[in-house]
N, C-alpha and C positions, 0 to 999 in steps of 0.2 A: 684331490678329485680323481686324478689319473694314477693308475698303477704302472703303466708302461707307456712311454712316449717315443716317438721318432721325430727328431728335429732335422729339418733340411736347411743347411747353411749355403749361401752362395760363396763361390770362391772369392768374389770381390769383397765380401763381408770381412774376410780375413786380411785384406790388403789395407784397409783403412783409407785415408784421404788420397794416397798415392794411386790406388786402383790396381796396383800390380805388386807381386811378391807377397810377403807376409809381414804384417806389422806386429811386433812383439807385444805392445801394450794392448792392442785390439784382441789378439788371440788369448792373452792372459785374462782379460775381462770376460770373454765368452766362456772360457774353460772354467773360471772361478764360479760362474753361475751354474754351469752344467754339473760341476762337482757338488755344489750346494743342493741342487735338485736330487742328485744321486744320494746324498746323505740324508735327504728327507724321506728316503725309502722308495723312490721311483726308479723303475728300470729305464735306463737312458740308452737310446740308439741314435746314431748320427749318420747322416748322408751329407757330404759336402761336394760342391761343384769344383770346377777347376779354372774358372774364368780369369782368375788373377794371374794364371800362367799361360793358358791357351784356351781359345774358343774356336769351335769348328769353323765359324765363318771367316777366321783368319786364313784358312787354307783354301781360298777361292780358286786357285789354280792347281789344287791338289785333289787327288782321289778322295771322295767323301769318306770312305771307310778308313783310310789312313788318317785323315784329319780327326775323325771321331775317336780312333784308338789313341791318338796323341792326347785328346781331351781326357780320356779315361786315365791315362798315366798322370796327368796333371792332378786329377782328383786323388790319386794315390799319394802324391807328394803332400797334399794338404792333409790327408788322413794321417799320415805318419807324423806330421807336425802336431796335429791335435793329440795323437796318442802320447807323444813325448811330453807335451805340456800337461796333460792329465796325470800322467804317472809321476811327474815332478811334484804334483800336489798330493801324492800318496794313494791314488786310486788306480787299480789295475784297469788297463784298457786293451782291447784286442781289435786289430784291424782285420777284416775279412774282405777279400778282393773277389770280384766277379770274374777277373782274369787270373789265371793260375801263375803266380809269381812267388813260389813257396819260400824262396830265400829272404823275402821281404815281408810277406803277409800271408796269413792263412787263406786258403781258397774258401769261398763261401760255401758253407754247409749249414742248412737251417737247424738241424738237430744240435750241432755244435754251438751255434749262436745262442740257442735257448739254454744250453748248459752254461754258457758264459754268464747269462743273466742270473741263473741259479747260484753261480759263484760270486755274484755281486760285482761283476765287471761292467764297464761301459763298453759298448760294442760300436765300432765304426765300420760302416759298409762303404767300400771304395769301388771305383770303376763302373758306377751305374748298374745297368743290367748286364754288362759285358758284351752287349751287341750294339753295332752301329745303328744310326737313325733313331735312337731312343735317348731322350734327355735324362739328366740326373734327377729332374722332377719325377719322371716316370719311374726311375730307379727307386726313389724315395717312397712313392706310392706303393710300388710292388713290395718292397721290404716291409713297409708298415703293415700291409695285408698279411704277409707271410709270418711275421712275428706276433701278430695279434695285437698291434699297438692300439691303444685307446684313442689316440689322436695323432694327427700329423701337424707339427708346428712348422710353419713357413716363416723363417726369419728373413726379413727384407730390409732394404734401406728406406722404405716408405712405411708409414705406420698403419697400414691396412689396405683395403681394396677401395678404389675410387672409380667413379663412372668415366673419368678421363685422367690424363696424366696431371697430377697436382703440381708438378714442377712447371709445366707449360700453361696450365689453366688454374688461376688462383681461385676460380669459382667451382672447382671440381668438388663433387659430392662424395663424402666417405660413407661407405656402408658399414653399419654395425653387424648386420647379418645378411647373408645372401645365399641363394640355393646353388647347387652344383650346375643345374641347367642354365641358370642366369649367367653364371661365369662363362659357360660355353656359348650361349646364344648371343650375349652382348660382346663376345670376343674380348673379354677383359684380360689384360696381360699379367695374370698371376701365375698360372701354370698352363702347360700345354693340354690339349684336349684329352690325350691318352691318359695322363696322370689324373685329371679331374674325373674321368670316367671310371678309372680303377677305384678311386676313393668312393664314388657314388655307388658302384656296384657292390662294394664291400662294406658300406655304411661306416666309413671312417671320416669323422668330422675333421675339418681343416681350420686352423687358426693362423691367419696372416697378420703379422705384427712387425713393428719396427725395432731393429736392434738398438737404435739410438735412444729409446726410452729406458730410463734407469731400471735395472733389474727386470727387464722385459721377459727374459727367458724364465726366470723364477716365477714371475706373475702368470705367464701363460701356462706353465707346467702345473701350477697349483690351482688352476681353474678360475683365476681372477679375470674380470672383464678387461680385455685388452684387444686392440686391433679389430679384425673382422672375422666373424665365425661363418664358415661355409659348411652347410649341411642340407639335408632334405632335398 
């Protein structure tokens, strides 16, 4: 169904049950699915958070800009780990960073990223937007718009969007489909307002789904019904 996708992974998703660091089995499962999607002929782009190493709110007594830059560096560590695991499976991957760190990763250049897709590489975008005060969700929405992604896949620990926290409320209702404006107006904790608005203005559908569902990435990337669809 899709020719080009961008998948947003949380840093915590790479950590597994421990919630911190990188779990080798978890990242191998995620990458195995991404490689299969790539082999199916889909252009794959990835944005990953850094919460398994550092979250900005940890720096409560720290300058906000400094804390956010630390978070960007955490996303770069996760991006390098994904690149290494992808290439171990025989697929070329390129990390492009919104911060200029040329000895470790390419600096983000849109034209170069598109050339990588032409060369059948998986592209990983690190360091969010490169600016403080913006989340990696916003970075994912921005990159999805820039590369012309057909869809933004939001891989979560919960299997979709609910009207309340399903962990705290056993009667929480799951949405199969919901609009961008409802996400904003109902203040549902899927993405921040800036990232939802970017997707809405650029007509990028969003699919929120649970990583715990077997082959969930493959299913979402192939257009199978899974999780919650956000559009319109």
